C-alpha positions as CSV (number, residue, x, y, z in Angstrom):
1,M,0.0,0.0,0.0
2,A,1.4,3.4,-1.0
3,A,0.4,6.9,-0.2
4,L,1.4,9.3,-3.0
5,V,1.9,12.9,-2.0
6,P,2.1,15.5,-4.8
7,A,3.5,18.6,-3.1
8,W,4.0,22.1,-4.3
9,Q,4.5,25.4,-2.4
10,S,3.2,23.9,0.8
11,S,5.8,24.6,3.4
12,A,3.2,26.4,5.6
13,F,1.0,23.4,6.1
14,I,2.5,20.1,4.7
15,Q,4.0,19.0,8.1
16,A,0.5,18.2,9.4
17,T,-0.1,16.0,6.3
18,L,3.2,14.2,6.8
19,D,2.4,13.7,10.5
20,C,-1.0,12.2,9.8
21,L,0.5,9.7,7.3
22,S,3.1,8.7,9.9
23,A,0.2,8.1,12.4
24,Q,-1.7,5.7,10.1
25,T,-2.4,2.4,11.8
26,Y,-2.1,0.3,8.6
27,P,1.2,-1.6,9.1
28,H,2.5,-2.0,5.6
29,L,2.7,1.6,4.3
30,E,5.0,3.2,1.9
31,V,4.8,7.0,1.4
32,I,6.3,8.7,-1.7
33,V,6.5,12.5,-1.8
34,S,7.1,14.2,-5.1
35,V,8.0,17.9,-4.5
36,D,7.3,19.8,-7.7
37,E,9.8,22.6,-8.4
38,C,9.0,25.4,-6.0
39,S,10.6,28.3,-4.2
40,D,9.7,27.6,-0.6
41,S,11.0,25.0,1.9
42,T,8.6,22.2,1.1
43,Y,11.4,19.9,0.1
44,E,13.5,20.5,3.2
45,I,10.5,19.9,5.5
46,C,9.7,16.6,3.7
47,M,13.3,15.4,3.8
48,A,13.5,16.2,7.6
49,H,10.4,14.1,8.1
50,A,11.7,11.2,6.0
51,Q,14.9,11.1,8.2
52,K,12.6,10.4,11.1
53,D,10.3,7.9,9.3
54,S,12.0,5.4,7.0
55,R,8.7,4.6,5.3
56,F,9.0,8.0,3.5
57,R,10.8,8.6,0.2
58,V,11.1,12.2,-1.1
59,I,11.8,13.1,-4.7
60,L,12.5,16.7,-5.8
61,Q,11.5,17.5,-9.3
62,P,14.0,19.7,-11.2
63,H,11.4,21.1,-13.5
64,R,7.8,21.9,-12.9
65,L,5.5,19.0,-13.7
66,G,2.2,20.6,-12.7
67,Y,-0.6,18.8,-10.7
68,V,-1.4,16.2,-13.4
69,G,2.2,15.5,-14.3
70,N,3.2,15.1,-10.6
71,C,0.4,12.7,-9.9
72,N,1.2,10.6,-12.9
73,F,4.9,10.6,-12.0
74,L,4.0,9.2,-8.5
75,L,1.8,6.5,-10.1
76,D,5.0,5.2,-11.8
77,Q,7.0,5.1,-8.6
78,T,5.4,2.2,-6.9
79,D,4.2,-1.4,-7.6
80,A,1.8,-1.5,-4.6
81,D,-1.5,-3.1,-5.2
82,Y,-3.4,-0.2,-3.6
83,V,-2.5,3.5,-3.7
84,L,-4.0,6.9,-2.7
85,F,-3.3,10.5,-3.5
86,A,-2.6,12.1,-0.1
87,F,-2.8,15.7,-1.1
88,H,-0.7,18.2,0.8
89,D,-3.7,20.0,2.3
90,D,-5.6,16.9,3.5
91,I,-5.5,15.5,7.0
92,L,-6.4,11.8,7.4
93,K,-7.6,10.1,10.5
94,P,-5.2,7.4,11.8
95,E,-7.5,4.6,10.8
96,Y,-8.2,6.0,7.3
97,I,-5.9,3.7,5.2
98,K,-6.7,0.6,7.3
99,L,-10.4,0.9,6.9
100,L,-10.2,1.7,3.1
101,T,-7.8,-1.2,2.6
102,E,-10.2,-3.6,4.2
103,V,-12.9,-2.7,1.8
104,L,-10.7,-3.5,-1.3
105,D,-9.5,-6.7,0.3
106,M,-13.0,-8.0,0.9
107,R,-14.6,-6.7,-2.3
108,P,-12.7,-7.5,-5.5
109,E,-15.4,-5.8,-7.6
110,V,-14.6,-2.4,-6.0
111,V,-11.9,-0.3,-7.6
112,M,-12.0,2.6,-5.2
113,S,-13.0,3.0,-1.6
114,Y,-13.4,6.4,0.1
115,S,-14.8,8.2,3.1
116,D,-16.8,11.4,3.7
117,V,-14.8,14.6,3.7
118,H,-15.0,17.7,5.9
119,L,-13.8,20.9,4.2
120,T,-12.6,24.1,5.7
121,N,-12.5,27.0,3.2
122,T,-9.9,29.8,3.2
123,N,-12.4,32.1,4.8
124,G,-13.1,29.6,7.7
125,T,-16.5,28.5,6.5
126,Q,-17.0,24.7,6.6
127,E,-18.7,22.1,4.4
128,H,-19.4,18.4,4.7
129,W,-18.9,16.4,1.5
130,I,-20.7,13.1,1.0
131,F,-20.9,11.2,-2.3
132,T,-23.5,8.4,-2.1
133,E,-24.8,8.1,-5.7
134,L,-22.6,5.1,-6.7
135,E,-23.4,3.0,-3.7
136,G,-24.5,-0.5,-4.9
137,V,-24.5,0.5,-8.6
138,R,-23.1,-2.5,-10.5
139,D,-23.8,-1.4,-14.1
140,P,-20.8,0.5,-15.5
141,V,-23.0,2.6,-17.8
142,Q,-25.1,3.7,-14.9
143,R,-22.0,4.5,-12.8
144,G,-20.6,6.5,-15.7
145,A,-23.8,8.5,-16.2
146,L,-23.9,9.3,-12.5
147,M,-20.2,10.3,-12.4
148,M,-20.6,12.7,-15.3
149,S,-23.9,14.3,-14.3
150,G,-22.1,17.1,-12.4
151,S,-25.1,17.4,-10.0
152,N,-23.3,15.6,-7.2
153,K,-20.0,15.8,-5.3
154,W,-18.2,13.6,-7.8
155,W,-14.8,14.8,-6.5
156,V,-15.0,13.2,-3.0
157,P,-13.6,9.8,-4.1
158,N,-10.5,11.5,-5.5
159,R,-8.7,11.1,-2.2
160,G,-9.8,7.5,-1.8
161,L,-7.8,4.3,-2.1
162,F,-7.7,2.7,-5.5
163,R,-6.3,-0.3,-7.4
164,L,-3.0,0.8,-9.1
165,N,-3.5,-1.6,-12.1
166,Q,-6.7,0.0,-13.0
167,A,-5.3,3.5,-12.7
168,R,-2.4,2.5,-15.0
169,Q,-4.8,0.8,-17.4
170,I,-6.4,4.1,-18.2
171,N,-3.0,6.0,-18.2
172,G,-3.7,8.0,-15.1
173,L,-4.8,11.6,-15.2
174,K,-4.7,13.7,-18.3
175,T,-4.8,17.4,-19.2
176,H,-7.2,18.7,-21.8
177,R,-7.9,21.9,-23.8
178,A,-8.6,23.8,-20.6
179,G,-5.4,22.6,-19.0
180,E,-5.7,21.0,-15.6
181,F,-9.2,22.2,-14.8
182,S,-11.0,19.4,-13.0
183,A,-8.6,16.9,-14.5
184,D,-9.6,14.5,-11.7
185,W,-13.2,14.3,-13.1
186,P,-12.5,12.5,-16.4
187,W,-10.1,10.1,-14.6
188,L,-12.6,9.3,-11.8
189,F,-15.3,8.9,-14.5
190,H,-13.1,6.3,-16.3
191,M,-12.3,4.5,-13.1
192,S,-16.0,4.2,-12.4
193,L,-16.4,2.3,-15.7
194,L,-13.9,-0.3,-14.4
195,G,-15.5,-1.3,-11.2
196,E,-17.6,-0.2,-8.2
197,F,-16.9,2.6,-5.8
198,A,-17.5,1.9,-2.1
199,R,-18.1,4.6,0.5
200,I,-17.3,4.3,4.2
201,P,-20.0,6.4,5.9
202,Q,-17.5,8.1,8.2
203,T,-15.7,11.4,8.1
204,L,-12.1,10.3,7.9
205,C,-10.6,13.0,5.7
206,Y,-10.3,16.7,6.5
207,K,-9.5,19.0,3.6
208,Y,-8.2,22.6,4.1
209,Y,-8.3,25.0,1.1
210,K,-5.3,27.2,1.3
211,P,-4.6,30.6,-0.4
212,G,-3.0,29.6,-3.7
213,S,-4.7,26.2,-3.9
214,L,-4.9,25.1,-7.5
215,S,-8.6,24.6,-7.7
216,R,-9.2,28.0,-6.1
217,S,-7.4,29.6,-9.0
218,W,-9.8,28.3,-11.7
219,E,-12.4,30.5,-13.2
220,F,-15.0,27.7,-13.4
221,S,-16.1,29.2,-16.8
222,K,-18.4,27.7,-19.4
223,R,-15.4,27.1,-21.6
224,Q,-13.6,25.1,-18.9
225,R,-16.7,23.1,-18.2
226,Y,-17.2,22.4,-21.9
227,E,-13.6,21.2,-22.2
228,V,-13.8,18.8,-19.2
229,Y,-17.0,17.3,-20.7
230,A,-15.2,16.9,-24.0
231,A,-12.4,15.1,-22.0
232,I,-15.0,12.8,-20.5
233,M,-16.2,12.0,-24.1
234,R,-12.6,11.0,-24.9
235,E,-12.5,8.6,-22.0
236,I,-15.8,7.0,-23.2
237,W,-14.3,6.2,-26.6
238,I,-11.0,4.9,-25.3
239,S,-12.7,2.7,-22.7
240,N,-13.3,-1.0,-22.9
241,L,-17.0,-0.7,-22.9
242,T,-19.0,-2.3,-25.8
243,T,-20.0,-0.1,-28.7
244,E,-23.6,-0.1,-27.5
245,Q,-22.5,0.9,-24.0
246,K,-20.4,3.7,-25.4
247,M,-23.2,5.0,-27.5
248,T,-25.6,5.0,-24.5
249,L,-23.2,7.2,-22.5
250,A,-22.0,9.3,-25.4
251,S,-25.3,10.2,-27.1
252,P,-26.7,12.6,-24.4
253,L,-23.2,14.0,-23.8
254,A,-22.7,14.7,-27.6
255,R,-26.0,16.6,-27.6
256,W,-24.9,18.7,-24.6
257,L,-21.5,19.4,-26.2
258,Y,-23.2,20.5,-29.4
259,Q,-25.7,22.7,-27.7
260,N,-23.1,24.3,-25.4
261,N,-20.2,24.6,-27.9
262,P,-18.8,28.2,-27.3
263,D,-17.2,28.3,-30.7
264,L,-20.4,27.3,-32.5
265,K,-22.3,30.0,-30.7
266,K,-19.8,32.6,-31.8
267,E,-20.3,31.4,-35.5
268,E,-24.0,31.7,-35.1
269,K,-23.7,35.3,-34.1
C-alpha cells in the first residue's frame, strides 16, 4: 500500500499532512512524496520528516510538472496493489488507510474506496462532503452516467484508495484543452467504468483549502466546463465498454456538447 503525496509550495502546512501519514495504523505503508519545483522550503520539510520515518521517500522535481504530471509521476514510482493520493492540504484520521484497505481486500469488484470529507475553506467556513450516488451500482454505464452528471459531489472519491493496475490501465490523469481544470473528473469517470466505488460512511478526511490552492485559481467558466466534458467524451471512446454501452453514454453527452459549444455559438452570431 502506497500513499502518494504530490506537493508544491506547501511549506506552511504540509507538516500536518506528513504527520497524519506517519500516524496511520495500517502496518504496511510506503509514502512517496514528489515535491514539484517550488521556491519555498517544502522539500527541506519533507526530507527532515523522512529522516525520522523510514517509510517515507522524497523526490525533488528539477522542472515543474504541474498537478497532473506530478500525480502521474507518482503512479510510476510504486508497484503497490493499492494507492491513494494524499494531497498536501488533506489530513487523514489514523484509521483511514486501514479501513479503506479492508474494503478493497474484501470486495474485488470495488476499484475505489473512500470516506466522507470535511472541508474548511480559506475564509473559515466549513462544508461536509458526501458522495452516495454510486453505492450499490453494478452497471458501468449507470455509474458513468452518475459520475458525469455534475449534479453531485463527484470529487469526493479523488482522495480515496484505488487499485493501481486500473489507474495504469487508463493511463492516469490527463490534461485537456482547458489545462488541468477538474482533470480528476475524467479520470474518476473512467475509473467508475472499471468497477464499483465503495463509500465508508464516516468522516475520515479533512481538507483545508489554502490561499493559492490550484482549484481556487480556476475561473469555473463555461469554456472550462465544456472542455472537461469533452475530455469525458474522450474517456468514453478509449474505454473497454462495448460499442452499445459507449453509445448509451456518449449520445446525451454529444447533444450537450453541441448545444453548449462556445465556438459554435460565436459562429451563429
